[in-house]
MIDOSE-1310 file (N, C-alpha, C; in nm, 2 decimals, decimal comma, always signed):
residues 290
mfmh	+1,09/-0,67/-1,56/+1,03/-0,54/-1,54/+0,89/-0,54/-1,62; +0,80/-0,46/-1,56/+0,67/-0,45/-1,62/+0,67/-0,34/-1,73; +0,62/-0,37/-1,85/+0,61/-0,27/-1,96/+0,47/-0,23/-1,98; +0,45/-0,10/-2,00/+0,32/-0,04/-2,02/+0,32/+0,05/-2,13
tnyc	+0,21/+0,06/-2,20/+0,19/+0,16/-2,31/+0,08/+0,25/-2,28; +0,10/+0,38/-2,31/+0,00/+0,48/-2,27/-0,11/+0,48/-2,37; -0,21/+0,40/-2,35/-0,32/+0,38/-2,45/-0,41/+0,51/-2,45; -0,40/+0,59/-2,35/-0,48/+0,71/-2,35/-0,44/+0,80/-2,46
fywg	-0,32/+0,81/-2,50/-0,27/+0,89/-2,60/-0,32/+0,84/-2,74; -0,33/+0,71/-2,75/-0,37/+0,65/-2,88/-0,52/+0,62/-2,89; -0,60/+0,66/-2,79/-0,73/+0,61/-2,78/-0,82/+0,64/-2,90; -0,80/+0,76/-2,96/-0,87/+0,79/-3,08/-0,85/+0,70/-3,19
llsv	-0,73/+0,64/-3,20/-0,70/+0,55/-3,31/-0,73/+0,40/-3,28; -0,72/+0,37/-3,15/-0,72/+0,23/-3,12/-0,84/+0,18/-3,04; -0,94/+0,26/-3,03/-1,06/+0,23/-2,94/-1,12/+0,09/-2,97; -1,13/+0,06/-3,10/-1,19/-0,07/-3,13/-1,11/-0,18/-3,09
vlis	-0,98/-0,17/-3,11/-0,88/-0,27/-3,07/-0,88/-0,29/-2,92; -0,87/-0,17/-2,85/-0,86/-0,18/-2,70/-0,99/-0,24/-2,64; -1,10/-0,21/-2,69/-1,23/-0,27/-2,63/-1,22/-0,42/-2,64; -1,16/-0,47/-2,74/-1,15/-0,62/-2,75/-1,05/-0,68/-2,67
inac	-0,96/-0,61/-2,61/-0,86/-0,66/-2,52/-0,92/-0,72/-2,39; -0,88/-0,83/-2,35/-0,92/-0,89/-2,23/-0,88/-0,80/-2,11; -0,96/-0,78/-2,01/-0,93/-0,69/-1,90/-0,81/-0,74/-1,82; -0,78/-0,86/-1,82/-0,67/-0,92/-1,75/-0,53/-0,89/-1,82
stpf	-0,54/-0,85/-1,95/-0,41/-0,83/-2,02/-0,37/-0,69/-2,03; -0,44/-0,60/-1,98/-0,40/-0,46/-1,99/-0,40/-0,39/-1,85; -0,30/-0,31/-1,82/-0,30/-0,25/-1,68/-0,39/-0,13/-1,66; -0,46/-0,09/-1,76/-0,56/+0,02/-1,74/-0,67/+0,01/-1,84
ipdc	-0,77/+0,09/-1,81/-0,89/+0,09/-1,89/-0,88/+0,19/-2,00; -0,95/+0,17/-2,12/-0,93/+0,26/-2,23/-0,97/+0,41/-2,21; -1,05/+0,44/-2,11/-1,10/+0,58/-2,09/-1,00/+0,65/-2,00; -0,87/+0,62/-2,01/-0,77/+0,69/-1,93/-0,78/+0,66/-1,78
tyey	-0,83/+0,55/-1,74/-0,84/+0,51/-1,60/-0,74/+0,40/-1,57; -0,65/+0,43/-1,48/-0,54/+0,34/-1,44/-0,59/+0,26/-1,32; -0,54/+0,14/-1,30/-0,58/+0,06/-1,18/-0,45/+0,04/-1,10; -0,47/+0,05/-0,97/-0,36/+0,02/-0,87/-0,41/-0,08/-0,77
ihis	-0,32/-0,15/-0,71/-0,36/-0,25/-0,61/-0,28/-0,23/-0,48; -0,35/-0,25/-0,37/-0,29/-0,26/-0,24/-0,31/-0,39/-0,18; -0,21/-0,47/-0,14/-0,22/-0,60/-0,09/-0,12/-0,61/+0,02; -0,15/-0,68/+0,13/-0,07/-0,69/+0,25/-0,07/-0,82/+0,32
htrg	+0,03/-0,85/+0,40/+0,03/-0,97/+0,49/+0,01/-1,09/+0,41; +0,08/-1,10/+0,30/+0,07/-1,22/+0,21/+0,15/-1,34/+0,26; +0,22/-1,33/+0,37/+0,31/-1,43/+0,41/+0,23/-1,56/+0,43; +0,30/-1,68/+0,40/+0,23/-1,81/+0,41/+0,19/-1,85/+0,55
anvv	+0,11/-1,95/+0,56/+0,06/-1,99/+0,69/+0,18/-2,07/+0,76; +0,27/-2,12/+0,69/+0,38/-2,19/+0,76/+0,51/-2,11/+0,76; +0,60/-2,14/+0,85/+0,73/-2,07/+0,86/+0,82/-2,11/+0,75; +0,79/-2,08/+0,63/+0,87/-2,11/+0,51/+0,90/-1,97/+0,45
pqti	+1,03/-1,93/+0,45/+1,06/-1,79/+0,42/+1,00/-1,74/+0,29; +1,01/-1,82/+0,18/+0,97/-1,77/+0,05/+0,83/-1,81/+0,01; +0,75/-1,85/+0,10/+0,61/-1,89/+0,07/+0,51/-1,78/+0,10; +0,42/-1,75/+0,01/+0,32/-1,66/+0,03/+0,19/-1,73/+0,00
deia	+0,07/-1,66/+0,03/-0,06/-1,72/+0,00/-0,07/-1,76/-0,14; -0,13/-1,88/-0,17/-0,13/-1,93/-0,30/-0,21/-1,85/-0,40; -0,32/-1,79/-0,36/-0,40/-1,71/-0,45/-0,33/-1,57/-0,47; -0,27/-1,52/-0,37/-0,19/-1,39/-0,38/-0,08/-1,41/-0,48
aein	-0,02/-1,53/-0,48/+0,10/-1,55/-0,56/+0,06/-1,56/-0,71; -0,07/-1,59/-0,74/-0,11/-1,61/-0,87/-0,18/-1,49/-0,94; -0,19/-1,38/-0,86/-0,26/-1,26/-0,91/-0,17/-1,20/-1,02; -0,23/-1,15/-1,13/-0,16/-1,08/-1,23/-0,13/-0,94/-1,20
ydry	-0,02/-0,92/-1,12/+0,01/-0,78/-1,08/+0,06/-0,69/-1,20; +0,08/-0,75/-1,31/+0,13/-0,68/-1,43/+0,02/-0,58/-1,47; -0,11/-0,61/-1,45/-0,22/-0,53/-1,50/-0,24/-0,40/-1,41; -0,17/-0,39/-1,30/-0,19/-0,28/-1,21/-0,07/-0,19/-1,23
ylrf	-0,10/-0,06/-1,27/+0,01/+0,03/-1,30/+0,09/+0,06/-1,18; +0,03/+0,07/-1,06/+0,10/+0,09/-0,93/+0,06/-0,02/-0,84; +0,16/-0,07/-0,77/+0,14/-0,18/-0,67/+0,19/-0,13/-0,53; +0,09/-0,13/-0,44/+0,12/-0,09/-0,30/+0,12/-0,21/-0,21
lggd	+0,24/-0,24/-0,15/+0,25/-0,36/-0,07/+0,26/-0,31/+0,08; +0,17/-0,36/+0,16/+0,15/-0,31/+0,29/+0,23/-0,38/+0,40; +0,33/-0,47/+0,36/+0,42/-0,53/+0,45/+0,39/-0,67/+0,49; +0,48/-0,74/+0,56/+0,47/-0,88/+0,59/+0,45/-0,97/+0,47
lsyf	+0,53/-0,95/+0,37/+0,51/-1,02/+0,24/+0,53/-1,17/+0,26; +0,64/-1,20/+0,32/+0,68/-1,34/+0,35/+0,72/-1,35/+0,50; +0,75/-1,47/+0,54/+0,77/-1,48/+0,68/+0,90/-1,41/+0,73; +1,01/-1,42/+0,64/+1,13/-1,35/+0,66/+1,17/-1,29/+0,53
stad	+1,10/-1,19/+0,49/+1,11/-1,13/+0,35/+1,25/-1,09/+0,31; +1,33/-1,04/+0,40/+1,46/-0,98/+0,37/+1,58/-1,07/+0,42; +1,55/-1,19/+0,45/+1,66/-1,27/+0,51/+1,78/-1,30/+0,42; +1,75/-1,31/+0,29/+1,85/-1,34/+0,19/+1,80/-1,30/+0,05
tvil	+1,89/-1,31/-0,05/+1,85/-1,27/-0,19/+1,76/-1,38/-0,25; +1,76/-1,50/-0,20/+1,68/-1,60/-0,26/+1,53/-1,56/-0,24; +1,50/-1,52/-0,12/+1,36/-1,47/-0,09/+1,33/-1,34/-0,16; +1,42/-1,25/-0,17/+1,40/-1,13/-0,24/+1,38/-1,15/-0,39
nylq	+1,45/-1,25/-0,44/+1,43/-1,28/-0,59/+1,29/-1,34/-0,61; +1,24/-1,42/-0,51/+1,11/-1,47/-0,52/+1,01/-1,36/-0,52; +1,02/-1,27/-0,43/+0,93/-1,15/-0,42/+0,94/-1,06/-0,54; +1,06/-1,05/-0,60/+1,08/-0,98/-0,72/+1,00/-1,04/-0,84
etfd	+1,01/-1,17/-0,85/+0,93/-1,24/-0,95/+0,78/-1,23/-0,93; +0,74/-1,22/-0,81/+0,60/-1,21/-0,78/+0,54/-1,07/-0,79; +0,61/-0,97/-0,72/+0,56/-0,83/-0,71/+0,64/-0,73/-0,79; +0,75/-0,77/-0,84/+0,84/-0,67/-0,91/+0,88/-0,56/-0,81
iqsq	+0,94/-0,60/-0,70/+0,97/-0,51/-0,59/+1,08/-0,41/-0,62; +1,16/-0,43/-0,73/+1,26/-0,34/-0,77/+1,20/-0,22/-0,86; +1,08/-0,24/-0,90/+1,02/-0,14/-0,99/+0,99/-0,01/-0,91; +1,00/+0,10/-0,98/+0,97/+0,23/-0,92/+0,81/+0,24/-0,91
qthw	+0,74/+0,15/-0,97/+0,60/+0,15/-0,97/+0,54/+0,06/-0,85; +0,63/+0,00/-0,78/+0,60/-0,09/-0,67/+0,64/-0,02/-0,54; +0,55/+0,00/-0,44/+0,59/+0,07/-0,32/+0,56/-0,02/-0,20; +0,66/-0,05/-0,12/+0,65/-0,14/-0,02/+0,67/-0,08/+0,12
avgn	+0,56/-0,08/+0,20/+0,57/-0,03/+0,34/+0,60/-0,15/+0,43; +0,72/-0,16/+0,48/+0,77/-0,28/+0,54/+0,70/-0,30/+0,68; +0,69/-0,43/+0,71/+0,64/-0,47/+0,84/+0,74/-0,55/+0,92; +0,71/-0,60/+1,03/+0,81/-0,67/+1,12/+0,86/-0,80/+1,05
hdys	+0,79/-0,86/+0,97/+0,84/-0,98/+0,90/+0,92/-0,95/+0,78; +0,94/-0,82/+0,75/+1,02/-0,78/+0,64/+1,15/-0,72/+0,69; +1,18/-0,73/+0,82/+1,29/-0,65/+0,88/+1,41/-0,73/+0,92; +1,43/-0,85/+0,86/+1,54/-0,93/+0,89/+1,67/-0,86/+0,85
diel	+1,68/-0,80/+0,73/+1,80/-0,74/+0,69/+1,76/-0,62/+0,60; +1,74/-0,50/+0,67/+1,70/-0,38/+0,60/+1,81/-0,33/+0,51; +1,93/-0,34/+0,54/+2,04/-0,30/+0,46/+2,04/-0,38/+0,33; +2,01/-0,51/+0,33/+2,00/-0,59/+0,21/+1,89/-0,54/+0,13
lety	+1,77/-0,52/+0,19/+1,65/-0,47/+0,12/+1,68/-0,34/+0,05; +1,74/-0,25/+0,12/+1,77/-0,12/+0,05/+1,87/-0,13/-0,06; +1,96/-0,22/-0,05/+2,05/-0,24/-0,16/+1,98/-0,31/-0,28; +1,89/-0,40/-0,25/+1,82/-0,47/-0,35/+1,73/-0,38/-0,43
tqrk	+1,65/-0,30/-0,36/+1,56/-0,21/-0,42/+1,61/-0,08/-0,46; +1,73/-0,04/-0,41/+1,79/+0,09/-0,44/+1,71/+0,20/-0,38; +1,64/+0,18/-0,27/+1,55/+0,28/-0,20/+1,56/+0,25/-0,05; +1,54/+0,36/+0,02/+1,52/+0,35/+0,16/+1,39/+0,29/+0,19
tyya	+1,36/+0,25/+0,32/+1,23/+0,20/+0,36/+1,13/+0,31/+0,38; +1,17/+0,43/+0,36/+1,08/+0,55/+0,36/+1,13/+0,65/+0,25; +1,03/+0,70/+0,18/+1,07/+0,79/+0,07/+0,94/+0,85/+0,01; +0,95/+0,94/-0,08/+0,84/+1,00/-0,14/+0,84/+0,98/-0,29
syyk	+0,73/+0,97/-0,36/+0,72/+0,95/-0,50/+0,60/+1,03/-0,55; +0,59/+1,04/-0,68/+0,48/+1,12/-0,74/+0,44/+1,05/-0,87; +0,31/+1,04/-0,90/+0,26/+0,99/-1,02/+0,13/+1,05/-1,06; +0,13/+1,12/-1,17/+0,01/+1,17/-1,24/-0,10/+1,23/-1,14
gisi	-0,05/+1,32/-1,06/-0,14/+1,39/-0,97/-0,16/+1,33/-0,83; -0,08/+1,22/-0,81/-0,08/+1,15/-0,68/+0,06/+1,16/-0,61; +0,06/+1,22/-0,50/+0,19/+1,22/-0,42/+0,18/+1,10/-0,32; +0,29/+1,02/-0,32/+0,30/+0,90/-0,24/+0,41/+0,92/-0,14
vvld	+0,38/+0,89/-0,01/+0,48/+0,89/+0,09/+0,48/+0,75/+0,16; +0,59/+0,68/+0,15/+0,60/+0,55/+0,21/+0,67/+0,57/+0,34; +0,61/+0,52/+0,45/+0,67/+0,53/+0,59/+0,71/+0,39/+0,64; +0,81/+0,39/+0,73/+0,86/+0,27/+0,80/+0,81/+0,28/+0,94
temn	+0,70/+0,21/+0,98/+0,65/+0,21/+1,11/+0,72/+0,12/+1,21; +0,82/+0,04/+1,16/+0,90/-0,05/+1,24/+1,02/+0,03/+1,30; +1,06/+0,14/+1,24/+1,19/+0,20/+1,27/+1,19/+0,26/+1,41; +1,09/+0,32/+1,46/+1,09/+0,39/+1,59/+0,97/+0,36/+1,67
gdni	+0,94/+0,23/+1,68/+0,83/+0,19/+1,76/+0,70/+0,26/+1,73; +0,65/+0,26/+1,61/+0,53/+0,32/+1,56/+0,53/+0,48/+1,56; +0,64/+0,54/+1,59/+0,65/+0,68/+1,58/+0,71/+0,72/+1,45; +0,66/+0,83/+1,40/+0,72/+0,89/+1,27/+0,79/+1,01/+1,32
igeq	+0,92/+1,00/+1,33/+1,01/+1,11/+1,38/+1,13/+1,13/+1,29; +1,21/+1,22/+1,33/+1,34/+1,24/+1,26/+1,33/+1,26/+1,11; +1,40/+1,19/+1,03/+1,41/+1,21/+0,89/+1,27/+1,18/+0,83; +1,20/+1,08/+0,88/+1,07/+1,04/+0,82/+0,97/+1,16/+0,84
lnll	+0,97/+1,22/+0,96/+0,88/+1,33/+0,98/+0,92/+1,45/+0,89; +1,05/+1,47/+0,88/+1,10/+1,58/+0,80/+1,06/+1,56/+0,65; +1,06/+1,43/+0,61/+1,03/+1,40/+0,47/+0,88/+1,43/+0,45; +0,79/+1,39/+0,54/+0,65/+1,41/+0,52/+0,62/+1,56/+0,52
sgvi	+0,68/+1,63/+0,62/+0,66/+1,78/+0,63/+0,71/+1,85/+0,50; +0,82/+1,80/+0,44/+0,87/+1,87/+0,32/+0,78/+1,84/+0,20; +0,73/+1,72/+0,19/+0,64/+1,69/+0,08/+0,51/+1,78/+0,09; +0,45/+1,79/+0,21/+0,33/+1,87/+0,23/+0,36/+2,01/+0,20
dtls	+0,47/+2,06/+0,24/+0,51/+2,20/+0,22/+0,51/+2,24/+0,08; +0,55/+2,14/-0,01/+0,57/+2,17/-0,15/+0,46/+2,12/-0,24; +0,35/+2,06/-0,18/+0,24/+2,01/-0,26/+0,18/+2,12/-0,34; +0,16/+2,10/-0,47/+0,10/+2,20/-0,55/+0,02/+2,14/-0,66
assy	+0,08/+2,04/-0,73/+0,02/+1,99/-0,85/-0,06/+1,86/-0,82; -0,06/+1,82/-0,69/-0,13/+1,69/-0,66/-0,27/+1,71/-0,62; -0,35/+1,61/-0,66/-0,49/+1,60/-0,62/-0,51/+1,51/-0,50; -0,42/+1,42/-0,48/-0,42/+1,32/-0,37/-0,29/+1,30/-0,31
llll	-0,29/+1,27/-0,18/-0,17/+1,24/-0,10/-0,20/+1,10/-0,04; -0,12/+1,00/-0,07/-0,13/+0,87/-0,02/-0,02/+0,84/+0,08; -0,05/+0,81/+0,20/+0,05/+0,78/+0,30/+0,04/+0,63/+0,32; +0,15/+0,56/+0,29/+0,15/+0,41/+0,30/+0,23/+0,37/+0,42
hhkl	+0,18/+0,28/+0,50/+0,25/+0,24/+0,62/+0,19/+0,10/+0,66; +0,27/+0,03/+0,74/+0,23/-0,11/+0,78/+0,14/-0,10/+0,90; +0,18/-0,05/+1,01/+0,10/-0,05/+1,13/-0,02/+0,04/+1,12; -0,12/+0,01/+1,19/-0,24/+0,09/+1,19/-0,22/+0,20/+1,30
ifmp	-0,13/+0,29/+1,27/-0,09/+0,39/+1,37/-0,20/+0,50/+1,40; -0,30/+0,50/+1,31/-0,41/+0,59/+1,33/-0,52/+0,55/+1,43; -0,50/+0,43/+1,49/-0,61/+0,38/+1,57/-0,59/+0,40/+1,72; -0,47/+0,38/+1,78/-0,46/+0,38/+1,93/-0,50/+0,51/+2,00
nnae	-0,47/+0,62/+1,95/-0,50/+0,75/+2,02/-0,63/+0,82/+1,96; -0,71/+0,74/+1,90/-0,84/+0,80/+1,85/-0,95/+0,74/+1,93; -1,03/+0,83/+1,99/-1,13/+0,79/+2,09/-1,24/+0,70/+2,02; -1,26/+0,73/+1,89/-1,36/+0,65/+1,81/-1,31/+0,52/+1,77
lkhl	-1,17/+0,50/+1,75/-1,12/+0,38/+1,69/-1,04/+0,29/+1,79; -0,99/+0,35/+1,90/-0,91/+0,27/+1,99/-0,97/+0,14/+2,03; -1,10/+0,14/+2,07/-1,16/+0,02/+2,12/-1,17/-0,09/+2,01; -1,15/-0,05/+1,88/-1,16/-0,15/+1,77/-1,03/-0,21/+1,74
tndv	-0,92/-0,16/+1,80/-0,79/-0,20/+1,75/-0,77/-0,35/+1,77; -0,80/-0,41/+1,88/-0,77/-0,55/+1,91/-0,86/-0,64/+1,82; -0,97/-0,58/+1,76/-1,05/-0,66/+1,67/-1,02/-0,64/+1,53; -0,93/-0,55/+1,50/-0,90/-0,52/+1,36/-0,75/-0,55/+1,33
angp	-0,66/-0,49/+1,40/-0,52/-0,50/+1,37/-0,46/-0,64/+1,41; -0,37/-0,68/+1,33/-0,30/-0,81/+1,37/-0,23/-0,80/+1,50; -0,16/-0,68/+1,52/-0,09/-0,66/+1,65/-0,18/-0,59/+1,75; -0,21/-0,65/+1,86/-0,30/-0,59/+1,96/-0,24/-0,47/+2,03
lgdc	-0,31/-0,39/+2,10/-0,26/-0,28/+2,17/-0,16/-0,34/+2,28; -0,04/-0,28/+2,28/+0,06/-0,32/+2,38/+0,20/-0,27/+2,34; +0,30/-0,33/+2,41/+0,44/-0,28/+2,39/+0,53/-0,38/+2,32; +0,47/-0,50/+2,28/+0,55/-0,60/+2,21/+0,60/-0,55/+2,08
syct	+0,69/-0,62/+2,02/+0,76/-0,58/+1,89/+0,66/-0,56/+1,78; +0,56/-0,65/+1,78/+0,46/-0,65/+1,67/+0,33/-0,58/+1,71; +0,32/-0,54/+1,84/+0,19/-0,48/+1,89/+0,17/-0,34/+1,82; +0,04/-0,30/+1,83/+0,00/-0,17/+1,79/+0,02/-0,08/+1,92
kenn	+0,12/+0,00/+1,91/+0,16/+0,08/+2,03/+0,08/+0,20/+2,06; +0,04/+0,22/+2,19/-0,03/+0,34/+2,23/+0,07/+0,45/+2,24; +0,01/+0,57/+2,25/+0,09/+0,69/+2,27/+0,20/+0,71/+2,16; +0,17/+0,68/+2,04/+0,26/+0,72/+1,93/+0,23/+0,86/+1,89
nfyt	+0,31/+0,92/+1,80/+0,30/+1,06/+1,77/+0,21/+1,09/+1,65; +0,13/+1,00/+1,61/+0,05/+1,02/+1,49/-0,04/+1,14/+1,50; -0,11/+1,16/+1,61/-0,21/+1,27/+1,62/-0,14/+1,40/+1,67; -0,02/+1,38/+1,73/+0,04/+1,51/+1,78/+0,13/+1,57/+1,67
qvyp	+0,19/+1,49/+1,58/+0,28/+1,55/+1,49/+0,25/+1,51/+1,34; +0,20/+1,40/+1,31/+0,17/+1,36/+1,18/+0,03/+1,41/+1,13; -0,07/+1,39/+1,21/-0,20/+1,43/+1,16/-0,22/+1,58/+1,13; -0,16/+1,67/+1,21/-0,16/+1,81/+1,18/-0,11/+1,84/+1,04
llet	+0,00/+1,77/+1,00/+0,05/+1,79/+0,87/-0,05/+1,75/+0,76; -0,12/+1,63/+0,79/-0,22/+1,58/+0,69/-0,34/+1,68/+0,68; -0,37/+1,74/+0,80/-0,48/+1,84/+0,80/-0,45/+1,96/+0,71; -0,32/+2,00/+0,71/-0,28/+2,11/+0,62/-0,30/+2,07/+0,48
aqle	-0,27/+1,95/+0,44/-0,29/+1,91/+0,30/-0,44/+1,90/+0,27; -0,52/+1,84/+0,36/-0,66/+1,82/+0,34/-0,74/+1,95/+0,34; -0,72/+2,03/+0,44/-0,81/+2,15/+0,46/-0,75/+2,28/+0,40; -0,62/+2,30/+0,40/-0,57/+2,42/+0,35/-0,53/+2,41/+0,20
kniq	-0,49/+2,29/+0,16/-0,44/+2,28/+0,02/-0,54/+2,20/-0,06; -0,65/+2,16/+0,00/-0,76/+2,09/-0,07/-0,71/+1,97/-0,15; -0,62/+1,89/-0,08/-0,57/+1,77/-0,14/-0,63/+1,65/-0,06; -0,69/+1,56/-0,13/-0,75/+1,45/-0,06/-0,64/+1,35/+0,00
vlci	-0,65/+1,33/+0,13/-0,54/+1,25/+0,20/-0,60/+1,11/+0,23; -0,52/+1,01/+0,20/-0,55/+0,87/+0,23/-0,44/+0,81/+0,31; -0,46/+0,76/+0,43/-0,36/+0,68/+0,50/-0,40/+0,53/+0,48; -0,30/+0,45/+0,43/-0,33/+0,32/+0,39/-0,23/+0,22/+0,46
agdl	-0,29/+0,14/+0,55/-0,21/+0,05/+0,63/-0,22/-0,10/+0,59; -0,14/-0,18/+0,64/-0,14/-0,32/+0,59/-0,13/-0,43/+0,70; -0,13/-0,39/+0,83/-0,11/-0,49/+0,94/-0,24/-0,55/+0,98; -0,31/-0,61/+0,89/-0,43/-0,68/+0,93/-0,45/-0,80/+0,84
ghkv	-0,55/-0,88/+0,86/-0,58/-1,01/+0,79/-0,62/-1,12/+0,88; -0,55/-1,13/+0,99/-0,59/-1,24/+1,08/-0,73/-1,23/+1,14; -0,77/-1,11/+1,16/-0,91/-1,09/+1,22/-1,01/-1,03/+1,12; -0,97/-0,94/+1,04/-1,05/-0,89/+0,93/-0,96/-0,86/+0,81
stfs	-1,02/-0,85/+0,70/-0,94/-0,83/+0,58/-0,94/-0,69/+0,53; -1,04/-0,61/+0,58/-1,05/-0,47/+0,53/-1,08/-0,38/+0,65; -1,05/-0,25/+0,63/-1,09/-0,15/+0,72/-1,10/-0,02/+0,65; -1,20/+0,06/+0,68/-1,22/+0,19/+0,62/-1,29/+0,29/+0,72
hrtp	-1,23/+0,41/+0,73/-1,29/+0,51/+0,82/-1,26/+0,65/+0,76; -1,35/+0,74/+0,77/-1,34/+0,87/+0,73/-1,34/+0,97/+0,85; -1,24/+1,05/+0,87/-1,24/+1,14/+0,98/-1,33/+1,26/+0,96; -1,36/+1,33/+1,06/-1,44/+1,46/+1,05/-1,37/+1,56/+0,95
egiy	-1,24/+1,55/+0,94/-1,17/+1,64/+0,85/-1,17/+1,59/+0,70; -1,22/+1,47/+0,68/-1,23/+1,42/+0,55/-1,12/+1,33/+0,50; -1,03/+1,30/+0,60/-0,91/+1,21/+0,57/-0,96/+1,07/+0,58; -0,92/+0,99/+0,49/-0,95/+0,84/+0,49/-0,85/+0,76/+0,55
flas	-0,89/+0,67/+0,64/-0,80/+0,56/+0,69/-0,85/+0,43/+0,63; -0,76/+0,37/+0,55/-0,79/+0,24/+0,48/-0,69/+0,14/+0,52; -0,73/+0,02/+0,51/-0,63/-0,09/+0,53/-0,68/-0,22/+0,47; -0,59/-0,30/+0,42/-0,63/-0,43/+0,36/-0,52/-0,53/+0,40
giha	-0,55/-0,65/+0,42/-0,45/-0,76/+0,45/-0,52/-0,89/+0,44; -0,44/-1,00/+0,43/-0,50/-1,13/+0,41/-0,45/-1,23/+0,51; -0,52/-1,33/+0,53/-0,49/-1,44/+0,62/-0,46/-1,56/+0,53; -0,34/-1,60/+0,51/-0,30/-1,70/+0,41/-0,38/-1,83/+0,42
ehkg	-0,42/-1,88/+0,31/-0,50/-2,00/+0,29/-0,64/-2,00/+0,36; -0,69/-1,88/+0,39/-0,82/-1,87/+0,45/-0,92/-1,80/+0,34; -1,04/-1,82/+0,36/-1,14/-1,76/+0,27/-1,17/-1,62/+0,31; -1,22/-1,54/+0,22/-1,27/-1,41/+0,25/-1,16/-1,30/+0,24
nkal	-1,04/-1,34/+0,19/-0,93/-1,24/+0,17/-0,96/-1,14/+0,06; -0,93/-1,02/+0,09/-0,95/-0,91/-0,01/-0,83/-0,82/-0,03; -0,83/-0,76/-0,14/-0,72/-0,66/-0,17/-0,80/-0,52/-0,20; -0,73/-0,42/-0,18/-0,78/-0,28/-0,21/-0,74/-0,24/-0,35
vfsh	-0,84/-0,22/-0,43/-0,81/-0,18/-0,57/-0,86/-0,04/-0,60; -0,77/+0,04/-0,66/-0,80/+0,18/-0,70/-0,82/+0,19/-0,85; -0,91/+0,28/-0,88/-0,92/+0,33/-1,02/-0,90/+0,47/-1,03; -0,81/+0,51/-1,11/-0,76/+0,65/-1,12/-0,79/+0,71/-1,26
nvhn	-0,89/+0,80/-1,27/-0,91/+0,87/-1,40/-0,81/+0,99/-1,40; -0,70/+0,97/-1,47/-0,60/+1,08/-1,47/-0,64/+1,20/-1,54; -0,74/+1,19/-1,63/-0,79/+1,31/-1,70/-0,87/+1,40/-1,61; -0,96/+1,34/-1,54/-1,05/+1,42/-1,45/-0,99/+1,42/-1,30
qilt	-0,88/+1,35/-1,28/-0,82/+1,35/-1,15/-0,92/+1,30/-1,04; -0,98/+1,18/-1,07/-1,07/+1,12/-0,97/-1,02/+0,98/-0,94; -1,00/+0,96/-0,81/-0,95/+0,83/-0,76/-1,06/+0,77/-0,68; -1,10/+0,65/-0,71/-1,20/+0,57/-0,64/-1,13/+0,44/-0,60
wefi	-1,20/+0,37/-0,50/-1,14/+0,24/-0,45/-1,25/+0,15/-0,40; -1,22/+0,02/-0,40/-1,31/-0,08/-0,34/-1,22/-0,20/-0,30; -1,28/-0,27/-0,20/-1,22/-0,40/-0,16/-1,27/-0,51/-0,24; -1,18/-0,59/-0,30/-1,22/-0,69/-0,40/-1,16/-0,83/-0,35
alds	-1,24/-0,93/-0,36/-1,20/-1,06/-0,32/-1,08/-1,11/-0,40; -0,98/-1,17/-0,34/-0,86/-1,21/-0,41/-0,89/-1,31/-0,52; -0,98/-1,40/-0,49/-1,01/-1,51/-0,59/-1,09/-1,46/-0,71; -1,13/-1,33/-0,71/-1,19/-1,27/-0,83/-1,10/-1,18/-0,91
lcrk	-0,98/-1,16/-0,86/-0,88/-1,08/-0,94/-0,81/-1,17/-1,05; -0,76/-1,10/-1,15/-0,70/-1,17/-1,26/-0,58/-1,25/-1,23; -0,58/-1,37/-1,28/-0,46/-1,46/-1,26/-0,36/-1,44/-1,37; -0,24/-1,48/-1,33/-0,13/-1,48/-1,43/-0,17/-1,59/-1,54
ea	-0,12/-1,56/-1,66/-0,14/-1,65/-1,77/-0,06/-1,78/-1,75; -0,11/-1,89/-1,78/-0,04/-2,02/-1,76/+0,07/-2,03/-1,86
């Protein structure tokens, strides 16, 4: 388990000490700014269940207070406990501070995954002004329906203390039925437009049932909404788009053993409730200590 100390509380006494701490050894910055990471599609280039990209495996995830995993972590992520134990050692997937939006390569044994993490593949969480909803886009063919839609609706109905709403999901479900984005889908998403199991499916219910709920949060409740996907990496490593309503569509993913891979890193000033983000090259992120 990752252990963290709230340095913000002790800042007045420990500022000199904290300034001297190496950035790779602390999960947040002394001015009450916490760092989070979103990384996706880490599965290795070969069909070896427990293998992930070498650089991704060496990142010091301990320094990120929240870890957002966008899916397809390994080739068969949930096939057995051996693989899950490997992912636990790497990402701490059992932690309440790690949020995993599953992809098709994570779907071998969902019952085993839910037993291992003690969570469903879709759920809601809250942390210091940020409401987080994790969705399972594999469950109903890219549609968010039934219990998942009820979950999202319930969260938005009760939002009051949040400054941000983060919607975490694997598939880029915001692209197919958007006139501005649809033509980019085959050049961005790992799964092309189509009806195959891993494809980005057209005619999903994102804009008919999900987006209206997000508009309520964004426009009526003045809560900044971010939709964060993870099914990319083979064609591009990053994606960013802001809708006319001010909602952000973000995505990051990697192509194992290739150059140019990036992760999405957030900085969250919890005192001022300001969340910023940038895409950062994997090979520039902090490594685990030898």
